[in-house]
C-alpha positions in Angstrom: 0.3 -20.1 81.1 2.9 -17.2 80.1 5.3 -18.6 82.0 4.9 -21.6 81.1 4.9 -20.5 77.1 8.0 -19.1 77.6 9.5 -22.3 79.9 8.8 -24.1 76.7 10.5 -21.5 73.7 13.5 -21.3 76.6 13.9 -25.3 76.7 13.8 -25.7 72.6 16.1 -23.1 72.4 18.6 -24.6 74.6 18.1 -28.4 73.8 19.3 -26.9 69.9 16.0 -28.2 68.9 14.2 -26.2 66.3 11.0 -26.2 65.0 10.6 -27.3 61.7 8.1 -25.3 59.7 8.0 -27.8 56.3 6.7 -30.2 58.7 4.1 -27.6 60.1 3.2 -26.6 56.0 2.8 -30.5 55.1 0.4 -30.9 58.3 -1.8 -27.5 57.1 -2.0 -28.8 53.8 -2.8 -32.6 54.5 -5.5 -30.9 56.8 -6.7 -28.6 54.3 -7.4 -31.5 51.7 -9.1 -33.5 54.3 -11.4 -30.5 54.4 -12.0 -30.4 51.0 -9.6 -27.3 50.4 -7.7 -28.1 47.7 -7.0 -24.6 47.2 -5.9 -23.7 50.2 -3.4 -27.0 50.4 -2.0 -25.8 46.7 -1.1 -22.7 48.3 0.7 -24.2 51.1 2.2 -26.8 48.9 3.4 -23.7 46.4 4.4 -21.6 49.3 6.3 -24.5 51.4 8.3 -25.5 47.8 9.3 -21.7 47.2 10.4 -21.5 50.7 12.3 -24.8 51.3 13.3 -25.6 48.0 15.5 -28.1 48.8 13.9 -28.6 52.2 13.1 -32.2 53.5 9.2 -31.6 52.8 9.6 -30.0 49.5 9.5 -32.8 47.4 6.6 -34.3 48.7 5.3 -31.5 48.6 5.7 -31.1 45.2 4.1 -34.8 44.4 1.0 -34.0 46.4 0.5 -31.0 44.5 1.3 -32.1 41.2 -1.3 -34.2 41.9 -3.8 -32.2 43.3 -3.5 -29.3 41.1 -3.2 -31.7 37.6 -6.0 -33.9 38.4 -8.6 -32.8 40.9 -8.4 -29.1 40.7 -6.9 -28.6 37.0 -4.7 -25.8 37.8 -2.5 -27.1 35.2 -0.2 -23.8 35.3 0.6 -25.0 39.0 0.6 -28.7 38.5 3.7 -27.7 35.7 5.3 -25.7 38.5 5.6 -28.9 40.9 6.3 -31.5 37.9 9.3 -28.8 37.5 10.1 -28.8 41.1 10.2 -32.6 40.6 12.5 -33.3 37.9 14.8 -31.0 39.0 15.3 -32.4 43.1 13.7 -36.3 42.3 16.9 -38.8 42.5 14.4 -41.1 40.6 15.1 -41.4 37.0 11.8 -43.0 36.2 10.0 -40.3 38.4 11.6 -37.3 36.4 10.4 -38.8 33.1 7.0 -39.4 34.7 7.1 -35.4 35.5 8.3 -34.1 32.3 5.5 -36.7 30.4 2.5 -35.0 32.5 4.5 -31.4 31.7 4.4 -32.4 27.6 0.9 -34.3 27.8 -0.2 -30.8 30.1 0.8 -28.3 27.3 -0.4 -30.6 24.3 -4.1 -31.9 25.3 -4.7 -29.5 28.2 -3.3 -25.7 27.3 -3.3 -26.9 23.7 0.7 -25.0 24.0 1.8 -26.4 21.1 5.1 -24.6 20.9 6.0 -25.5 24.2 4.6 -29.3 23.7 7.3 -29.3 21.0 9.8 -28.1 23.2 8.8 -30.5 26.1 8.3 -33.8 23.9 11.6 -33.0 22.5 13.4 -33.1 26.1 11.1 -36.1 26.9 12.3 -37.8 23.9 15.9 -37.5 24.5 15.6 -39.4 28.3 14.8 -42.9 26.3 12.0 -45.0 26.5 9.8 -47.8 25.5 9.2 -48.6 21.9 5.4 -48.0 22.4 6.0 -44.8 24.3 8.3 -43.3 22.3 6.2 -43.9 19.1 3.2 -41.9 21.2 5.5 -39.1 22.5 6.8 -38.5 18.8 3.2 -39.2 17.3 2.3 -36.2 19.5 5.5 -33.8 18.5 4.7 -34.5 14.8 1.1 -33.7 16.2 2.1 -30.6 17.4 4.1 -29.4 14.5 1.2 -30.0 12.1 -0.8 -27.7 14.5 2.1 -25.5 14.5 1.7 -25.4 10.3 5.5 -26.8 10.5 4.5 -28.9 7.7 8.0 -29.8 6.6 8.8 -31.0 10.3 5.5 -33.1 11.3 6.4 -34.8 7.7 9.9 -35.6 9.4 8.5 -36.4 12.4 6.3 -39.0 11.1 9.0 -40.8 8.6 11.0 -41.1 11.8 7.7 -43.3 13.7 7.6 -44.8 10.5 11.6 -46.5 10.2 10.7 -48.1 13.8 9.5 -51.5 14.2 5.4 -50.5 15.0 2.6 -52.5 15.2 -0.6 -52.3 12.6 -2.6 -50.2 14.7 0.7 -47.8 15.2 1.6 -48.1 11.0 -1.7 -46.9 10.6 -2.1 -44.1 13.0 0.9 -42.7 11.5 0.0 -43.0 7.7 -3.2 -41.1 8.5 -1.4 -38.2 10.1 0.8 -38.2 7.0 -1.9 -38.0 5.0 -3.5 -35.4 6.9 -0.3 -33.1 6.6 -0.1 -34.0 3.0 -3.4 -32.7 2.1 -2.7 -29.6 4.1 0.7 -29.2 2.2 -1.6 -30.1 -1.1 1.1 -32.5 -1.6 -0.8 -35.4 -1.7 -1.2 -36.5 -5.8 
């Protein structure tokens, strides 16, 4: 048996083939998911990305890991790591935008880190979006400023929203937020 193992290793070495640890890691992670061991799968995905950030499987690991960490396990800091890898390595602009949207959403809705949410929504708005998406992102940006007590900046963002063509519901939502900010700042007369 030892002779057979040595022979196989020698043949692999002589043939110029190399063992693909990335592929093996992906296989182990998928097997862990199939066995309902999400924490193990996330650990494997994170390790694969750390060890082989430019490898052939890293982007796939980031995609699977982001979805698993964000939606199933609710490990938001790890999901953000995976989404950041997608932003850095994906060639697809829409995929990068989507990853940035999830990062902003996680900071705003899940982690309640409004200072970081402001940063992430500003990045997101610079990527260009459909008017309905831009409305929602800017509204969340205004809400984050409001929750940080940056009332003047919240009003600037709301006024920017109100300059755009909005549906009746969007206008109403923006005006309700503006009224809340003004009441909070005691400027509503």
